[in-house]
Biopython code that builds the backbone (N, CA, C, O; Angstrom):
import numpy as np
from Bio.PDB.StructureBuilder import StructureBuilder

atoms = [
    (1, "UNK", "N", (10.321, 18.430, -3.318)),
    (1, "UNK", "CA", (9.346, 17.723, -2.516)),
    (1, "UNK", "C", (10.004, 17.270, -1.211)),
    (1, "UNK", "O", (11.204, 16.995, -1.178)),
    (2, "UNK", "N", (9.238, 17.195, -0.172)),
    (2, "UNK", "CA", (9.683, 16.795, 1.153)),
    (2, "UNK", "C", (10.120, 15.335, 1.142)),
    (2, "UNK", "O", (9.517, 14.519, 0.444)),
    (3, "UNK", "N", (11.144, 14.996, 1.892)),
    (3, "UNK", "CA", (11.625, 13.616, 1.986)),
    (3, "UNK", "C", (10.871, 12.906, 3.109)),
    (3, "UNK", "O", (11.020, 13.255, 4.280)),
    (4, "UNK", "N", (10.071, 11.919, 2.753)),
    (4, "UNK", "CA", (9.240, 11.188, 3.711)),
    (4, "UNK", "C", (9.908, 9.923, 4.232)),
    (4, "UNK", "O", (9.261, 9.148, 4.935)),
    (5, "UNK", "N", (11.169, 9.686, 3.916)),
    (5, "UNK", "CA", (11.864, 8.463, 4.296)),
    (5, "UNK", "C", (11.827, 8.269, 5.811)),
    (5, "UNK", "O", (12.137, 9.180, 6.579)),
    (6, "UNK", "N", (11.440, 7.060, 6.223)),
    (6, "UNK", "CA", (11.374, 6.718, 7.636)),
    (6, "UNK", "C", (10.016, 6.929, 8.278)),
    (6, "UNK", "O", (9.828, 6.578, 9.442)),
    (7, "UNK", "N", (9.073, 7.491, 7.552)),
    (7, "UNK", "CA", (7.746, 7.697, 8.124)),
    (7, "UNK", "C", (6.901, 6.440, 7.973)),
    (7, "UNK", "O", (7.100, 5.652, 7.049)),
    (8, "UNK", "N", (5.970, 6.265, 8.876)),
    (8, "UNK", "CA", (5.040, 5.141, 8.850)),
    (8, "UNK", "C", (3.756, 5.634, 8.199)),
    (8, "UNK", "O", (3.236, 6.690, 8.560)),
    (9, "UNK", "N", (3.242, 4.866, 7.235)),
    (9, "UNK", "CA", (2.047, 5.267, 6.492)),
    (9, "UNK", "C", (1.066, 4.102, 6.405)),
    (9, "UNK", "O", (1.432, 2.943, 6.596)),
    (10, "UNK", "N", (-0.197, 4.443, 6.109)),
    (10, "UNK", "CA", (-1.235, 3.445, 5.836)),
    (10, "UNK", "C", (-1.706, 3.657, 4.406)),
    (10, "UNK", "O", (-2.028, 4.777, 4.010)),
    (11, "UNK", "N", (-1.745, 2.572, 3.628)),
    (11, "UNK", "CA", (-2.196, 2.645, 2.240)),
    (11, "UNK", "C", (-3.703, 2.841, 2.208)),
    (11, "UNK", "O", (-4.433, 2.190, 2.955)),
    (12, "UNK", "N", (-4.177, 3.747, 1.333)),
    (12, "UNK", "CA", (-5.610, 4.018, 1.230)),
    (12, "UNK", "C", (-6.170, 3.614, -0.126)),
    (12, "UNK", "O", (-7.361, 3.792, -0.380)),
    (13, "UNK", "N", (-5.321, 3.069, -1.003)),
    (13, "UNK", "CA", (-5.779, 2.673, -2.333)),
    (13, "UNK", "C", (-4.987, 1.457, -2.793)),
    (13, "UNK", "O", (-3.857, 1.227, -2.360)),
    (14, "UNK", "N", (-5.606, 0.687, -3.679)),
    (14, "UNK", "CA", (-4.928, -0.468, -4.247)),
    (14, "UNK", "C", (-5.184, -1.736, -3.464)),
    (14, "UNK", "O", (-5.936, -1.739, -2.490)),
    (15, "UNK", "N", (-4.548, -2.818, -3.901)),
    (15, "UNK", "CA", (-4.775, -4.113, -3.251)),
    (15, "UNK", "C", (-4.189, -4.177, -1.850)),
    (15, "UNK", "O", (-4.567, -5.045, -1.063)),
    (16, "UNK", "N", (-3.277, -3.277, -1.530)),
    (16, "UNK", "CA", (-2.690, -3.248, -0.189)),
    (16, "UNK", "C", (-3.366, -2.207, 0.710)),
    (16, "UNK", "O", (-2.788, -1.773, 1.706)),
    (17, "UNK", "N", (-4.577, -1.814, 0.357)),
    (17, "UNK", "CA", (-5.343, -0.821, 1.112)),
    (17, "UNK", "C", (-5.471, -1.260, 2.573)),
    (17, "UNK", "O", (-5.825, -2.404, 2.859)),
    (18, "UNK", "N", (-5.180, -0.341, 3.486)),
    (18, "UNK", "CA", (-5.263, -0.622, 4.911)),
    (18, "UNK", "C", (-3.971, -1.136, 5.509)),
    (18, "UNK", "O", (-3.858, -1.227, 6.732)),
    (19, "UNK", "N", (-3.003, -1.472, 4.691)),
    (19, "UNK", "CA", (-1.731, -1.990, 5.189)),
    (19, "UNK", "C", (-0.845, -0.892, 5.755)),
    (19, "UNK", "O", (-0.885, 0.254, 5.306)),
    (20, "UNK", "N", (-0.045, -1.262, 6.747)),
    (20, "UNK", "CA", (0.887, -0.336, 7.368)),
    (20, "UNK", "C", (2.267, -0.579, 6.755)),
    (20, "UNK", "O", (2.732, -1.717, 6.690)),
    (21, "UNK", "N", (2.914, 0.492, 6.308)),
    (21, "UNK", "CA", (4.201, 0.399, 5.639)),
    (21, "UNK", "C", (5.150, 1.454, 6.191)),
    (21, "UNK", "O", (4.733, 2.416, 6.834)),
    (22, "UNK", "N", (6.430, 1.249, 5.924)),
    (22, "UNK", "CA", (7.455, 2.245, 6.209)),
    (22, "UNK", "C", (7.950, 2.787, 4.880)),
    (22, "UNK", "O", (8.191, 2.019, 3.949)),
    (23, "UNK", "N", (8.102, 4.089, 4.783)),
    (23, "UNK", "CA", (8.639, 4.699, 3.571)),
    (23, "UNK", "C", (10.150, 4.497, 3.603)),
    (23, "UNK", "O", (10.840, 5.040, 4.466)),
    (24, "UNK", "N", (10.662, 3.705, 2.648)),
    (24, "UNK", "CA", (12.091, 3.399, 2.621)),
    (24, "UNK", "C", (12.846, 4.255, 1.613)),
    (24, "UNK", "O", (14.065, 4.133, 1.493)),
    (25, "UNK", "N", (12.144, 5.114, 0.891)),
    (25, "UNK", "CA", (12.800, 5.992, -0.068)),
    (25, "UNK", "C", (11.802, 6.635, -1.003)),
    (25, "UNK", "O", (10.589, 6.540, -0.819)),
    (26, "UNK", "N", (12.352, 7.297, -2.021)),
    (26, "UNK", "CA", (11.535, 7.930, -3.050)),
    (26, "UNK", "C", (12.147, 7.582, -4.402)),
    (26, "UNK", "O", (13.328, 7.245, -4.482)),
    (27, "UNK", "N", (11.345, 7.665, -5.465)),
    (27, "UNK", "CA", (11.851, 7.335, -6.792)),
    (27, "UNK", "C", (12.738, 8.465, -7.321)),
    (27, "UNK", "O", (12.918, 9.490, -6.664)),
    (28, "UNK", "N", (13.286, 8.258, -8.517)),
    (28, "UNK", "CA", (14.230, 9.214, -9.103)),
    (28, "UNK", "C", (13.628, 10.604, -9.283)),
    (28, "UNK", "O", (14.291, 11.609, -9.027)),
    (29, "UNK", "N", (12.370, 10.661, -9.723)),
    (29, "UNK", "CA", (11.723, 11.957, -9.960)),
    (29, "UNK", "C", (11.148, 12.565, -8.684)),
    (29, "UNK", "O", (10.660, 13.695, -8.690)),
    (30, "UNK", "N", (11.211, 11.802, -7.587)),
    (30, "UNK", "CA", (10.695, 12.225, -6.284)),
    (30, "UNK", "C", (9.191, 12.501, -6.338)),
    (30, "UNK", "O", (8.699, 13.431, -5.699)),
    (31, "UNK", "N", (8.469, 11.682, -7.106)),
    (31, "UNK", "CA", (7.020, 11.812, -7.192)),
    (31, "UNK", "C", (6.309, 10.624, -6.560)),
    (31, "UNK", "O", (5.107, 10.688, -6.303)),
    (32, "UNK", "N", (7.035, 9.545, -6.309)),
    (32, "UNK", "CA", (6.436, 8.333, -5.748)),
    (32, "UNK", "C", (7.189, 7.939, -4.478)),
    (32, "UNK", "O", (8.406, 8.099, -4.381)),
    (33, "UNK", "N", (6.434, 7.418, -3.504)),
    (33, "UNK", "CA", (7.023, 6.900, -2.282)),
    (33, "UNK", "C", (7.323, 5.418, -2.480)),
    (33, "UNK", "O", (6.548, 4.715, -3.129)),
    (34, "UNK", "N", (8.419, 4.942, -1.939)),
    (34, "UNK", "CA", (8.766, 3.526, -1.990)),
    (34, "UNK", "C", (8.468, 2.935, -0.618)),
    (34, "UNK", "O", (9.086, 3.315, 0.376)),
    (35, "UNK", "N", (7.512, 1.996, -0.567)),
    (35, "UNK", "CA", (7.017, 1.447, 0.684)),
    (35, "UNK", "C", (7.426, -0.003, 0.853)),
    (35, "UNK", "O", (7.483, -0.758, -0.118)),
    (36, "UNK", "N", (7.713, -0.393, 2.094)),
    (36, "UNK", "CA", (8.038, -1.780, 2.414)),
    (36, "UNK", "C", (7.440, -2.117, 3.770)),
    (36, "UNK", "O", (7.325, -1.263, 4.649)),
    (37, "UNK", "N", (7.057, -3.395, 3.921)),
    (37, "UNK", "CA", (6.586, -3.865, 5.217)),
    (37, "UNK", "C", (7.395, -5.056, 5.721)),
    (37, "UNK", "O", (7.171, -5.527, 6.836)),
    (38, "UNK", "N", (8.326, -5.543, 4.917)),
    (38, "UNK", "CA", (9.187, -6.638, 5.322)),
    (38, "UNK", "C", (8.599, -8.010, 5.113)),
    (38, "UNK", "O", (9.300, -9.008, 5.280)),
    (39, "UNK", "N", (7.326, -8.093, 4.752)),
    (39, "UNK", "CA", (6.700, -9.396, 4.531)),
    (39, "UNK", "C", (6.281, -9.534, 3.067)),
    (39, "UNK", "O", (6.943, -10.229, 2.296)),
    (40, "UNK", "N", (5.198, -8.882, 2.687)),
    (40, "UNK", "CA", (4.756, -8.943, 1.282)),
    (40, "UNK", "C", (5.608, -8.040, 0.407)),
    (40, "UNK", "O", (5.884, -8.375, -0.745)),
    (41, "UNK", "N", (6.019, -6.920, 0.929)),
    (41, "UNK", "CA", (6.860, -5.978, 0.203)),
    (41, "UNK", "C", (8.200, -5.877, 0.924)),
    (41, "UNK", "O", (8.312, -5.236, 1.969)),
    (42, "UNK", "N", (9.201, -6.513, 0.355)),
    (42, "UNK", "CA", (10.539, -6.530, 0.940)),
    (42, "UNK", "C", (11.242, -5.195, 0.682)),
    (42, "UNK", "O", (10.856, -4.436, -0.206)),
    (43, "UNK", "N", (12.258, -4.932, 1.461)),
    (43, "UNK", "CA", (13.027, -3.706, 1.295)),
    (43, "UNK", "C", (13.743, -3.705, -0.053)),
    (43, "UNK", "O", (13.951, -2.647, -0.648)),
    (44, "UNK", "N", (14.119, -4.884, -0.530)),
    (44, "UNK", "CA", (14.817, -4.968, -1.805)),
    (44, "UNK", "C", (13.897, -4.708, -2.998)),
    (44, "UNK", "O", (14.378, -4.346, -4.072)),
    (45, "UNK", "N", (12.587, -4.885, -2.832)),
    (45, "UNK", "CA", (11.597, -4.637, -3.890)),
    (45, "UNK", "C", (10.411, -3.874, -3.319)),
    (45, "UNK", "O", (9.330, -4.442, -3.169)),
    (46, "UNK", "N", (10.595, -2.585, -2.995)),
    (46, "UNK", "CA", (9.510, -1.819, -2.378)),
    (46, "UNK", "C", (8.399, -1.486, -3.367)),
    (46, "UNK", "O", (8.599, -1.515, -4.582)),
    (47, "UNK", "N", (7.240, -1.173, -2.832)),
    (47, "UNK", "CA", (6.062, -0.788, -3.609)),
    (47, "UNK", "C", (6.103, 0.720, -3.844)),
    (47, "UNK", "O", (6.286, 1.495, -2.905)),
    (48, "UNK", "N", (5.933, 1.128, -5.090)),
    (48, "UNK", "CA", (5.875, 2.555, -5.421)),
    (48, "UNK", "C", (4.424, 3.016, -5.345)),
    (48, "UNK", "O", (3.548, 2.426, -5.977)),
    (49, "UNK", "N", (4.173, 4.062, -4.579)),
    (49, "UNK", "CA", (2.822, 4.603, -4.422)),
    (49, "UNK", "C", (2.872, 6.113, -4.459)),
    (49, "UNK", "O", (3.835, 6.734, -4.010)),
    (50, "UNK", "N", (1.811, 6.694, -5.005)),
    (50, "UNK", "CA", (1.692, 8.149, -5.012)),
    (50, "UNK", "C", (1.435, 8.639, -3.586)),
    (50, "UNK", "O", (0.757, 7.958, -2.816)),
    (51, "UNK", "N", (1.961, 9.794, -3.229)),
    (51, "UNK", "CA", (1.744, 10.319, -1.872)),
    (51, "UNK", "C", (0.270, 10.513, -1.524)),
    (51, "UNK", "O", (-0.096, 10.438, -0.351)),
    (52, "UNK", "N", (-0.568, 10.758, -2.502)),
    (52, "UNK", "CA", (-1.989, 10.944, -2.238)),
    (52, "UNK", "C", (-2.722, 9.654, -1.911)),
    (52, "UNK", "O", (-3.882, 9.692, -1.499)),
    (53, "UNK", "N", (-2.068, 8.512, -2.087)),
    (53, "UNK", "CA", (-2.696, 7.216, -1.837)),
    (53, "UNK", "C", (-2.288, 6.620, -0.497)),
    (53, "UNK", "O", (-2.485, 5.429, -0.256)),
    (54, "UNK", "N", (-1.720, 7.450, 0.374)),
    (54, "UNK", "CA", (-1.347, 7.002, 1.713)),
    (54, "UNK", "C", (-1.756, 8.057, 2.737)),
    (54, "UNK", "O", (-1.897, 9.238, 2.420)),
    (55, "UNK", "N", (-1.940, 7.603, 3.954)),
    (55, "UNK", "CA", (-2.157, 8.496, 5.097)),
    (55, "UNK", "C", (-0.916, 8.390, 5.964)),
    (55, "UNK", "O", (-0.498, 7.288, 6.319)),
    (56, "UNK", "N", (-0.328, 9.521, 6.308)),
    (56, "UNK", "CA", (0.866, 9.527, 7.141)),
    (56, "UNK", "C", (0.459, 9.368, 8.604)),
    (56, "UNK", "O", (-0.268, 10.198, 9.151)),
    (57, "UNK", "N", (0.934, 8.299, 9.224)),
    (57, "UNK", "CA", (0.640, 8.052, 10.630)),
    (57, "UNK", "C", (1.675, 8.702, 11.534)),
    (57, "UNK", "O", (1.422, 8.919, 12.719)),
    (58, "UNK", "N", (2.843, 9.013, 10.976)),
    (58, "UNK", "CA", (3.868, 9.765, 11.693)),
    (58, "UNK", "C", (4.284, 10.931, 10.805)),
    (58, "UNK", "O", (4.094, 10.900, 9.589)),
    (59, "UNK", "N", (4.846, 11.946, 11.421)),
    (59, "UNK", "CA", (5.367, 13.086, 10.667)),
    (59, "UNK", "C", (6.593, 13.627, 11.398)),
    (59, "UNK", "O", (7.106, 12.985, 12.315)),
    (60, "UNK", "N", (7.051, 14.781, 11.003)),
    (60, "UNK", "CA", (8.270, 15.330, 11.608)),
    (60, "UNK", "C", (8.071, 15.682, 13.085)),
    (60, "UNK", "O", (9.028, 15.655, 13.860)),
    (61, "UNK", "N", (6.854, 16.007, 13.475)),
    (61, "UNK", "CA", (6.591, 16.349, 14.885)),
    (61, "UNK", "C", (6.311, 15.116, 15.726)),
    (61, "UNK", "O", (6.732, 15.047, 16.881)),
    (62, "UNK", "N", (5.607, 14.143, 15.166)),
    (62, "UNK", "CA", (5.221, 12.930, 15.894)),
    (62, "UNK", "C", (5.853, 11.723, 15.211)),
    (62, "UNK", "O", (5.185, 10.984, 14.488)),
    (63, "UNK", "N", (7.139, 11.534, 15.448)),
    (63, "UNK", "CA", (7.834, 10.435, 14.792)),
    (63, "UNK", "C", (7.798, 9.198, 15.681)),
    (63, "UNK", "O", (7.559, 9.286, 16.885)),
    (64, "UNK", "N", (8.040, 8.050, 15.067)),
    (64, "UNK", "CA", (8.116, 6.777, 15.763)),
    (64, "UNK", "C", (9.595, 6.519, 16.021)),
    (64, "UNK", "O", (10.341, 6.185, 15.101)),
    (65, "UNK", "N", (10.010, 6.672, 17.258)),
    (65, "UNK", "CA", (11.423, 6.548, 17.607)),
    (65, "UNK", "C", (11.771, 5.083, 17.835)),
    (65, "UNK", "O", (11.558, 4.541, 18.920)),
    (66, "UNK", "N", (12.302, 4.463, 16.809)),
    (66, "UNK", "CA", (12.710, 3.057, 16.860)),
    (66, "UNK", "C", (14.041, 2.952, 16.131)),
    (66, "UNK", "O", (14.233, 3.629, 15.121)),
    (67, "UNK", "N", (14.969, 2.124, 16.612)),
    (67, "UNK", "CA", (16.280, 2.029, 15.958)),
    (67, "UNK", "C", (16.208, 1.653, 14.474)),
    (67, "UNK", "O", (17.024, 2.127, 13.685)),
    (68, "UNK", "N", (15.261, 0.822, 14.089)),
    (68, "UNK", "CA", (15.134, 0.410, 12.692)),
    (68, "UNK", "C", (14.683, 1.590, 11.838)),
    (68, "UNK", "O", (15.210, 1.803, 10.746)),
    (69, "UNK", "N", (13.725, 2.344, 12.322)),
    (69, "UNK", "CA", (13.228, 3.508, 11.579)),
    (69, "UNK", "C", (14.331, 4.555, 11.456)),
    (69, "UNK", "O", (14.476, 5.186, 10.409)),
    (70, "UNK", "N", (15.104, 4.740, 12.520)),
    (70, "UNK", "CA", (16.233, 5.665, 12.437)),
    (70, "UNK", "C", (17.263, 5.182, 11.414)),
    (70, "UNK", "O", (17.862, 5.988, 10.702)),
    (71, "UNK", "N", (17.465, 3.870, 11.344)),
    (71, "UNK", "CA", (18.381, 3.310, 10.352)),
    (71, "UNK", "C", (17.908, 3.556, 8.933)),
    (71, "UNK", "O", (18.712, 3.858, 8.051)),
    (72, "UNK", "N", (16.599, 3.429, 8.705)),
    (72, "UNK", "CA", (16.035, 3.713, 7.383)),
    (72, "UNK", "C", (16.240, 5.180, 7.034)),
    (72, "UNK", "O", (16.606, 5.503, 5.904)),
    (73, "UNK", "N", (16.009, 6.063, 7.986)),
    (73, "UNK", "CA", (16.172, 7.490, 7.748)),
    (73, "UNK", "C", (17.612, 7.850, 7.418)),
    (73, "UNK", "O", (17.860, 8.752, 6.619)),
    (74, "UNK", "N", (18.569, 7.147, 8.032)),
    (74, "UNK", "CA", (19.982, 7.458, 7.829)),
    (74, "UNK", "C", (20.579, 6.685, 6.658)),
    (74, "UNK", "O", (21.757, 6.859, 6.348)),
    (75, "UNK", "N", (19.795, 5.838, 6.004)),
    (75, "UNK", "CA", (20.278, 5.103, 4.845)),
    (75, "UNK", "C", (21.071, 3.857, 5.180)),
    (75, "UNK", "O", (21.767, 3.321, 4.317)),
    (76, "UNK", "N", (20.985, 3.387, 6.404)),
    (76, "UNK", "CA", (21.695, 2.176, 6.811)),
    (76, "UNK", "C", (20.954, 0.946, 6.302)),
    (76, "UNK", "O", (19.740, 1.003, 6.103)),
    (77, "UNK", "N", (21.651, -0.156, 6.089)),
    (77, "UNK", "CA", (20.962, -1.388, 5.676)),
    (77, "UNK", "C", (20.112, -1.935, 6.818)),
    (77, "UNK", "O", (20.566, -2.025, 7.959)),
    (78, "UNK", "N", (18.886, -2.296, 6.497)),
    (78, "UNK", "CA", (17.930, -2.805, 7.481)),
    (78, "UNK", "C", (17.373, -4.116, 6.944)),
    (78, "UNK", "O", (17.078, -4.227, 5.754)),
    (79, "UNK", "N", (17.229, -5.111, 7.818)),
    (79, "UNK", "CA", (16.692, -6.397, 7.387)),
    (79, "UNK", "C", (15.165, -6.348, 7.371)),
    (79, "UNK", "O", (14.543, -5.540, 8.060)),
    (80, "UNK", "N", (14.581, -7.234, 6.565)),
    (80, "UNK", "CA", (13.119, -7.321, 6.504)),
    (80, "UNK", "C", (12.555, -7.761, 7.850)),
    (80, "UNK", "O", (11.499, -7.286, 8.270)),
    (81, "UNK", "N", (13.250, -8.656, 8.516)),
    (81, "UNK", "CA", (12.796, -9.139, 9.824)),
    (81, "UNK", "C", (12.733, -8.001, 10.838)),
    (81, "UNK", "O", (11.763, -7.882, 11.586)),
    (82, "UNK", "N", (13.769, -7.169, 10.860)),
    (82, "UNK", "CA", (13.792, -6.032, 11.778)),
    (82, "UNK", "C", (12.680, -5.044, 11.447)),
    (82, "UNK", "O", (12.060, -4.479, 12.349)),
    (83, "UNK", "N", (12.425, -4.835, 10.159)),
    (83, "UNK", "CA", (11.347, -3.927, 9.753)),
    (83, "UNK", "C", (9.991, -4.471, 10.179)),
    (83, "UNK", "O", (9.148, -3.713, 10.657)),
    (84, "UNK", "N", (9.766, -5.765, 10.016)),
    (84, "UNK", "CA", (8.508, -6.378, 10.461)),
    (84, "UNK", "C", (8.306, -6.174, 11.953)),
    (84, "UNK", "O", (7.207, -5.837, 12.394)),
    (85, "UNK", "N", (9.355, -6.376, 12.725)),
    (85, "UNK", "CA", (9.254, -6.210, 14.183)),
    (85, "UNK", "C", (8.990, -4.756, 14.568)),
    (85, "UNK", "O", (8.215, -4.488, 15.486)),
    (86, "UNK", "N", (9.626, -3.827, 13.878)),
    (86, "UNK", "CA", (9.402, -2.413, 14.167)),
    (86, "UNK", "C", (7.965, -2.021, 13.851)),
    (86, "UNK", "O", (7.338, -1.298, 14.624)),
    (87, "UNK", "N", (7.436, -2.491, 12.722)),
    (87, "UNK", "CA", (6.046, -2.172, 12.366)),
    (87, "UNK", "C", (5.067, -2.833, 13.329)),
    (87, "UNK", "O", (4.020, -2.260, 13.628)),
    (88, "UNK", "N", (5.391, -4.036, 13.823)),
    (88, "UNK", "CA", (4.534, -4.691, 14.821)),
    (88, "UNK", "C", (4.518, -3.884, 16.113)),
    (88, "UNK", "O", (3.467, -3.733, 16.735)),
    (89, "UNK", "N", (5.662, -3.371, 16.518)),
    (89, "UNK", "CA", (5.722, -2.529, 17.721)),
    (89, "UNK", "C", (4.928, -1.245, 17.517)),
    (89, "UNK", "O", (4.258, -0.774, 18.436)),
    (90, "UNK", "N", (5.001, -0.676, 16.313)),
    (90, "UNK", "CA", (4.231, 0.530, 16.022)),
    (90, "UNK", "C", (2.738, 0.233, 16.088)),
    (90, "UNK", "O", (1.981, 1.000, 16.685)),
    (91, "UNK", "N", (2.301, -0.878, 15.476)),
    (91, "UNK", "CA", (0.879, -1.226, 15.476)),
    (91, "UNK", "C", (0.366, -1.439, 16.894)),
    (91, "UNK", "O", (-0.748, -1.033, 17.224)),
    (92, "UNK", "N", (1.180, -2.075, 17.729)),
    (92, "UNK", "CA", (0.776, -2.312, 19.118)),
    (92, "UNK", "C", (0.593, -0.997, 19.861)),
    (92, "UNK", "O", (-0.400, -0.820, 20.566)),
    (93, "UNK", "N", (1.527, -0.081, 19.714)),
    (93, "UNK", "CA", (1.432, 1.220, 20.370)),
    (93, "UNK", "C", (0.360, 2.102, 19.750)),
    (93, "UNK", "O", (-0.289, 2.877, 20.453)),
    (94, "UNK", "N", (0.169, 1.992, 18.449)),
    (94, "UNK", "CA", (-0.811, 2.811, 17.732)),
    (94, "UNK", "C", (-2.234, 2.408, 18.098)),
    (94, "UNK", "O", (-3.097, 3.271, 18.258)),
    (95, "UNK", "N", (-2.490, 1.113, 18.234)),
    (95, "UNK", "CA", (-3.834, 0.662, 18.576)),
    (95, "UNK", "C", (-4.192, 0.998, 20.013)),
    (95, "UNK", "O", (-5.359, 1.236, 20.324)),
    (96, "UNK", "N", (-3.180, 1.018, 20.903)),
    (96, "UNK", "CA", (-3.438, 1.339, 22.298)),
    (96, "UNK", "C", (-3.580, 2.837, 22.516)),
    (96, "UNK", "O", (-4.346, 3.265, 23.380)),
    (97, "UNK", "N", (-2.856, 3.638, 21.747)),
    (97, "UNK", "CA", (-2.844, 5.072, 21.984)),
    (97, "UNK", "C", (-3.661, 5.758, 21.011)),
    (97, "UNK", "O", (-3.773, 6.983, 21.053)),
]
sb = StructureBuilder()
sb.init_structure("model")
sb.init_model(0)
sb.init_chain("A")
sb.init_seg("    ")
for serial, (resi, resn, name, xyz) in enumerate(atoms, 1):
    if name == "N":
        sb.init_residue(resn, " ", resi, " ")
    sb.init_atom(name, np.array(xyz, "f"), 0.0, 1.0, " ", f" {name:<3s}", serial, name[0])
structure = sb.get_structure()
């Protein structure tokens, strides 16, 4: 399965429906995405969601170039505060564009 780490997604199912998250990893079987937003879902305890329950707002062609997202992709430690700020910057640019 494709590695979605570092992509920005919107949840389409569950109690977090409509929320914007960053994919911080995948589970052991690589069937579930691990999502975090830095506020309700911390990086230390990400939400596991099936890939069919999210909409990808970024992909390999249209990525969100932010130092925090690059850090997530490279496996570097990222703080929840930095992730919140990166997602806020994405939301601001996404709503305008």
